[in-house]
C-alpha positions as MATLAB code, in Angstrom:
seq = 'MAADSIDIAARGVGIAEPRSRMGLVWVLSAVVMIVLPLLFTSGFAITLMSQMGIMIVFCLSYNMLLGQGGMLSFGHAVYSGLGAFYAIHMMNWMAQGAPWLPLSLIPLVGGLAGAFFGVVLGFVTTKKSGTTFAMITLGIGELVFAMSLMFPDFFGGEGGIMTDRVIGEPFMGITFGPGIQVYYLIAAWCLLSMIGMYAFTCTPLGRISNAVRDNPERAEFIGYNTQRVRYLVLIVSAFFAGISGGLSAINFEIVSAENVSAIRSGGVLLATFIGGSMFFGGPILGAIVFVLFAVALSDYTKAWQFYLGAFFVLMVLFAPGGLASLVMMNVQAIRQRMMGRLAPHYLAVLASGVILLAATILVVELGYHRLLEAGGSTTTTVFGIAFDTASGVTWAAVVALLVVGGVTFRWAQQRFVRAWDAAEAAAMEQRG';
ca = [
     113.550  120.792  127.046;
     116.874  122.337  126.166;
     116.291  125.191  123.756;
     119.369  124.328  121.672;
     118.175  120.775  121.153;
     114.756  121.973  120.054;
     116.446  124.375  117.669;
     118.526  121.614  116.118;
     115.517  119.328  115.766;
     113.316  122.062  114.337;
     115.701  122.743  111.493;
     114.978  119.354  109.904;
     112.898  119.558  106.728;
     110.935  116.606  105.470;
     113.827  115.026  103.567;
     115.970  114.017  106.519;
     115.672  110.293  105.837;
     117.918  108.833  103.126;
     115.991  107.886  100.017;
     117.154  104.268  100.306;
     115.132  103.923  103.520;
     111.906  105.413  102.214;
     110.863  102.281  100.334;
     110.862  100.406  103.640;
     108.930  103.266  105.274;
     106.179  103.062  102.654;
     105.974   99.275  102.929;
     105.675   99.495  106.712;
     103.053  102.242  106.349;
     101.023  100.016  104.021;
     101.278   97.098  106.452;
     100.120   99.281  109.352;
      97.157  100.558  107.325;
      96.163   97.005  106.397;
      96.547   95.571  109.890;
      94.913   98.343  111.960;
      91.275   97.469  111.042;
      92.002   93.855  111.935;
      93.013   94.938  115.436;
      90.374   97.641  115.952;
      87.216   96.204  114.455;
      84.472   98.392  115.916;
      82.529  100.729  113.664;
      83.697  103.732  115.652;
      87.346  102.739  115.264;
      86.946  102.291  111.501;
      85.294  105.720  111.224;
      88.027  107.274  113.367;
      90.809  105.789  111.222;
      89.051  106.888  108.021;
      88.921  110.456  109.275;
      92.580  110.249  110.246;
      93.473  109.203  106.699;
      91.547  112.141  105.225;
      93.097  114.579  107.693;
      96.611  113.275  107.003;
      96.264  114.090  103.295;
      94.779  117.495  104.122;
      97.550  118.385  106.612;
     100.352  117.217  104.336;
      98.922  119.299  101.492;
      98.799  122.317  103.799;
     102.367  121.723  104.896;
     103.509  122.051  101.292;
     102.597  125.703  101.762;
     103.556  126.283  105.406;
     106.521  123.999  105.998;
     107.984  123.690  102.513;
     107.159  127.115  101.084;
     106.848  129.290  104.184;
     103.332  130.418  103.179;
     100.939  130.843  106.094;
      97.447  130.347  104.690;
      94.158  130.957  106.483;
      92.015  129.698  103.604;
      93.296  126.257  102.645;
      89.863  124.720  103.244;
      88.737  126.466  100.028;
      90.586  123.910   97.889;
      89.588  120.825   99.837;
      85.996  122.084  100.176;
      85.529  122.937   96.502;
      87.129  119.620   95.595;
      84.591  117.913   97.851;
      81.678  119.768   96.200;
      82.761  118.767   92.699;
      83.349  115.195   93.839;
      79.889  114.883   95.372;
      78.245  116.461   92.316;
      80.063  113.926   90.131;
      78.719  111.117   92.307;
      75.169  112.469   91.938;
      75.564  112.900   88.161;
      76.755  109.308   87.913;
      73.699  108.163   89.882;
      71.492  110.021   87.367;
      73.031  108.227   84.389;
      76.067  110.352   83.548;
      79.149  108.576   82.141;
      80.256  106.024   84.688;
      83.441  106.567   86.684;
      84.710  104.129   89.305;
      84.066  105.468   92.788;
      87.712  104.790   93.590;
      88.651  107.578   91.142;
      86.276  110.193   92.587;
      89.080  111.641   94.781;
      90.911  112.420   91.547;
      87.936  114.562   90.494;
      88.294  116.465   93.767;
      92.012  116.827   93.180;
      91.561  118.225   89.679;
      88.931  120.658   90.956;
      91.271  121.751   93.753;
      94.112  122.245   91.261;
      91.834  124.266   88.959;
      90.918  126.663   91.758;
      94.561  126.724   92.770;
      95.336  128.010   89.275;
      92.570  130.638   89.462;
      92.879  131.824   93.060;
      96.582  131.167   93.479;
      97.401  133.649   90.734;
      95.973  136.349   93.000;
      97.086  135.119   96.415;
     100.732  134.435   95.506;
     101.295  137.927   94.154;
     102.344  138.786   97.703;
     104.119  136.864  100.433;
     104.312  136.887  104.213;
     101.559  138.542  106.199;
      99.953  139.988  103.068;
      99.609  136.490  101.588;
      98.006  135.269  104.825;
      95.485  138.113  104.834;
      94.585  137.565  101.168;
      93.965  133.861  101.786;
      91.769  134.771  104.756;
      89.750  137.108  102.537;
      89.451  134.511   99.762;
      88.288  131.944  102.296;
      85.603  134.219  103.690;
      84.523  135.121  100.146;
      84.065  131.488   99.136;
      82.265  130.721  102.405;
      79.838  133.596  101.755;
      79.292  132.332   98.205;
      78.441  128.889   99.562;
      75.325  130.418  101.142;
      74.529  132.698   98.185;
      74.454  129.994   95.486;
      72.340  127.134   96.848;
      72.012  125.424   93.456;
      75.666  124.403   93.583;
      76.482  124.532   97.293;
      73.155  123.272   98.612;
      72.578  126.160  101.018;
      72.795  125.520  104.742;
      71.831  121.865  104.329;
      74.622  121.109  101.867;
      74.656  118.431   99.159;
      73.987  114.775   99.959;
      74.733  111.646   97.950;
      74.837  107.856   98.091;
      78.265  106.366   97.535;
      76.842  102.986   96.494;
      76.747  103.618   92.743;
      76.649  101.149   89.884;
      77.263   97.415   89.951;
      79.563   95.906   92.588;
      83.097   95.145   91.405;
      84.386   91.862   92.869;
      81.793   92.249   95.612;
      82.991   95.746   96.535;
      80.146   98.243   96.845;
      81.827  100.763   99.171;
      78.743  100.586  101.339;
      80.443   99.066  104.419;
      82.744  101.370  106.350;
      85.668   98.945  106.142;
      85.674   99.133  102.343;
      85.660  102.936  102.484;
      88.511  102.814  104.985;
      90.715  100.779  102.665;
      89.914  103.146   99.797;
      90.918  106.112  101.960;
      94.037  104.276  103.141;
      95.097  103.559   99.551;
      94.675  107.189   98.503;
      96.362  108.356  101.711;
      99.412  106.194  101.015;
      99.605  107.273   97.366;
      99.261  110.920   98.356;
     101.944  110.596  101.023;
     104.335  109.078   98.498;
     103.478  111.754   95.942;
     103.965  114.632   98.362;
     107.225  113.188   99.668;
     108.443  112.793   96.095;
     107.572  116.443   95.524;
     109.968  117.479   98.314;
     112.796  115.843   96.337;
     112.016  117.618   93.045;
     113.798  120.806   91.941;
     110.566  122.737   92.546;
     110.293  121.315   96.063;
     113.902  122.203   96.841;
     113.702  125.728   95.439;
     110.510  126.304   97.433;
     112.665  125.739  100.546;
     115.081  128.360   99.267;
     112.228  130.805   98.640;
     110.983  130.134  102.152;
     114.384  130.739  103.772;
     115.801  133.550  101.644;
     113.566  134.880   98.845;
     115.935  137.750   98.050;
     118.828  135.408   97.325;
     116.556  133.125   95.296;
     115.583  136.140   93.182;
     119.242  137.134   92.881;
     120.243  133.787   91.342;
     117.443  134.023   88.793;
     114.332  132.384   90.239;
     110.912  134.013   90.057;
     109.723  133.610   93.651;
     106.113  134.455   92.797;
     106.060  131.715   90.158;
     107.559  129.219   92.610;
     104.905  130.035   95.220;
     102.209  129.820   92.546;
     103.267  126.372   91.340;
     103.615  125.045   94.879;
     100.130  126.302   95.730;
      98.650  124.540   92.690;
     100.236  121.228   93.693;
      99.110  121.745   97.286;
      95.561  122.537   96.132;
      95.511  119.321   94.083;
      96.223  117.150   97.117;
      93.835  119.207   99.253;
      91.150  118.481   96.643;
      91.921  114.766   96.950;
      91.264  114.981  100.700;
      87.990  116.752   99.900;
      86.963  113.986   97.499;
      87.724  111.368  100.147;
      85.652  113.359  102.651;
      82.697  113.425  100.232;
      82.850  109.650   99.877;
      83.237  109.019  103.593;
      80.517  111.336  104.915;
      78.208  111.363  101.838;
      77.494  115.038  102.516;
      79.308  118.292  101.789;
      78.219  121.614  103.278;
      79.430  125.172  103.777;
      81.434  123.954  106.761;
      83.858  122.297  104.329;
      85.030  125.709  103.073;
      84.787  127.541  106.398;
      87.479  129.333  108.364;
      86.986  126.776  111.141;
      88.239  124.016  108.870;
      91.146  126.166  107.654;
      92.051  126.927  111.257;
      91.815  123.249  112.151;
      94.360  122.175  109.541;
      96.698  124.982  110.658;
      96.407  123.829  114.268;
      96.997  120.178  113.382;
      99.999  120.930  111.181;
     101.666  123.132  113.786;
     101.044  120.614  116.573;
     102.682  117.875  114.527;
     105.622  119.983  113.362;
     105.643  121.829  110.067;
     109.408  121.478  109.526;
     109.231  117.694  109.272;
     107.495  115.671  106.593;
     106.051  113.310  109.207;
     104.969  116.132  111.503;
     101.578  116.806  109.876;
     100.848  113.075  110.024;
     101.284  113.107  113.813;
      99.316  116.341  114.049;
      96.431  114.952  111.997;
      96.175  111.875  114.218;
      96.239  113.940  117.424;
      93.733  116.458  116.057;
      91.227  113.753  115.067;
      91.629  112.105  118.471;
      90.723  115.410  120.114;
      87.928  116.401  117.723;
      86.279  112.996  117.272;
      87.292  110.571  120.012;
      87.569  113.009  122.925;
      84.430  114.934  121.931;
      82.408  111.781  122.621;
      83.485  111.880  126.262;
      83.551  115.544  127.204;
      82.094  118.874  126.151;
      85.411  120.505  127.004;
      87.381  118.905  124.159;
      88.000  122.278  122.495;
      89.469  123.601  125.738;
      91.837  120.630  125.917;
      92.832  121.068  122.269;
      93.500  124.771  122.777;
      95.487  124.150  125.953;
      97.531  121.458  124.217;
      98.254  123.830  121.331;
      99.404  126.576  123.729;
     101.706  124.132  125.527;
     103.220  123.064  122.210;
     103.844  126.693  121.239;
     105.493  127.443  124.590;
     107.568  124.307  125.171;
     107.926  122.524  121.814;
     107.659  125.036  118.957;
     109.073  122.410  116.605;
     105.973  120.263  117.179;
     105.606  116.643  118.220;
     107.992  115.573  115.463;
     110.791  117.652  117.009;
     110.278  115.877  120.344;
     110.415  112.506  118.598;
     113.615  113.473  116.762;
     115.218  114.755  119.960;
     114.584  111.462  121.704;
     115.731  109.427  118.708;
     118.962  111.422  118.800;
     119.260  110.792  122.543;
     118.904  107.051  121.963;
     121.566  107.138  119.253;
     123.919  108.987  121.588;
     123.178  106.519  124.407;
     121.857  109.222  126.715;
     118.783  107.323  127.889;
     120.554  105.543  130.733;
     121.189  108.859  132.466;
     117.835  110.333  131.567;
     115.518  107.426  132.463;
     114.956  108.413  136.146;
     114.240  111.986  135.125;
     111.811  110.836  132.434;
     109.951  108.825  135.090;
     109.832  111.830  137.435;
     108.468  114.096  134.691;
     105.947  111.447  133.668;
     104.699  110.810  137.218;
     104.361  114.500  138.088;
     102.809  115.156  134.664;
     100.138  112.527  135.317;
      99.276  114.185  138.634;
      99.103  117.625  137.025;
      97.031  116.327  134.101;
      94.572  114.537  136.377;
      94.157  117.664  138.524;
      93.654  119.844  135.438;
      91.014  117.478  134.053;
      89.206  117.504  137.390;
      89.160  121.309  137.510;
      87.916  121.583  133.926;
      85.280  118.856  134.159;
      83.930  120.000  137.513;
      83.903  123.602  136.316;
      82.092  122.725  133.092;
      79.509  120.690  134.996;
      79.008  123.470  137.531;
      78.451  126.086  134.803;
      76.517  124.072  132.222;
      74.380  122.059  134.642;
      73.622  124.883  137.050;
      69.938  123.986  137.220;
      70.425  120.219  137.532;
      72.333  117.799  139.714;
      75.529  119.038  141.338;
      77.083  115.567  141.214;
      79.244  114.410  138.296;
      81.526  111.454  137.684;
      85.161  111.802  136.620;
      87.596  108.863  136.430;
      84.764  106.678  137.754;
      84.535  108.708  140.972;
      81.525  110.841  141.935;
      82.233  114.472  142.847;
      79.892  117.051  144.346;
      80.597  120.308  142.499;
      78.756  122.314  145.162;
      81.041  121.122  147.957;
      83.844  123.379  149.134;
      85.794  120.340  150.327;
      85.788  118.921  146.793;
      87.159  122.128  145.294;
      89.757  122.512  148.043;
      91.031  118.978  147.429;
      91.132  119.455  143.648;
      92.943  122.802  143.902;
      95.443  121.295  146.360;
      96.105  118.445  143.931;
      96.577  120.981  141.136;
      99.122  122.946  143.177;
     101.022  119.795  144.163;
     101.039  118.596  140.562;
     102.210  121.976  139.246;
     105.027  122.342  141.786;
     106.322  118.785  141.399;
     106.115  118.959  137.599;
     108.068  122.220  137.529;
     110.698  120.733  139.839;
     110.965  117.550  137.739;
     111.133  119.556  134.514;
     113.998  121.727  135.753;
     115.962  118.688  136.881;
     115.282  117.013  133.534;
     116.607  120.020  131.598;
     119.808  120.072  133.653;
     120.245  116.314  133.232;
     119.625  116.605  129.479;
     122.231  119.350  129.103;
     124.765  117.346  131.133;
     124.126  114.165  129.131;
     124.369  116.101  125.861;
     127.669  117.657  126.943;
     129.041  114.249  127.933;
     128.000  112.780  124.580;
     129.750  115.643  122.739;
     132.935  115.043  124.754;
     132.882  111.363  123.825;
     132.462  112.235  120.147;
     135.241  114.826  120.392;
];
């Protein structure tokens, strides 16, 4: 892609859409959330969409730090994980006769717990900014993870804490036992959280956090306490992260040390960057893609982490603004009526990309089978075709396909970039 176009797209912060359009966006989002389970009715699909809803809230809460406030955190799972622990303990206390609370409000318990720890831990972490802030959050995350194994009475040790979400008498026939009922609960909280976090971007605190991100010295010069701004933003972010933790406790009915681990913190960072941290909708795209890799793709291949890592590297190299920047670039191209010129080049990139992707998958899958199944059968099936991983002919054909795919994709990409620049220049001349 043209570097200038990526630059222009990447400068958009989450408030690019006029406020008058956002009501329609939320209505359409609600309709999509309602209709999706009617189209995809399998248990696996419902579980997948539930996890997407949880991850969307988690990624958006993280982006309040990274995208809105410019704070790179390596320990954001602390707030969602501790929120999940308090939520699951509340569910167990309710089952033992504690004051009754509707299960639909349990995510609020997680949110309040997340906010509380945001107040406590954020006071320390936000004393510094930049790389120092990132290192402090990493240390806090590792500290909490170590504590999760040291205090089994609260954290449950290596086995974690389990619960049963079917508590109390059914309300209007709703027990939250079936997965579809849990999905709609997650969808409702996801939509409310999205609206709340978008509204935050329009508040004075949300706007000044952008200023602190872009130029903290000037923000200090005009009278703002940048440490206090970072602190308040972190508390709000921790609240929504805690909500995602509460939803996770309800969905999985178990919370363990993994919920506060560096792996989970790294996962939300990966997802947010893939989607595009400079756009409000970017983390939503990133969350969906991440869950597809981690849940859907992991059912089909042991190499899903390799594919996720490779996809992340490609995004860093060719689309640093994330998936959202690519979407915005193409929306702009449609508005400028550039697609007529670009359509043949899009098809060439797509066709060569499919060849390159297929060849890459073959190399990875055959290589994984050869290494992991060294003592078993040398035959594996990819794309419905049987391949002998011990055959030199097979490897020669796959490598040849990889070379052809790589060369043709590079050729198509270069032509596409030149065509994009020419179309963009023509559109600017017409506007001028």
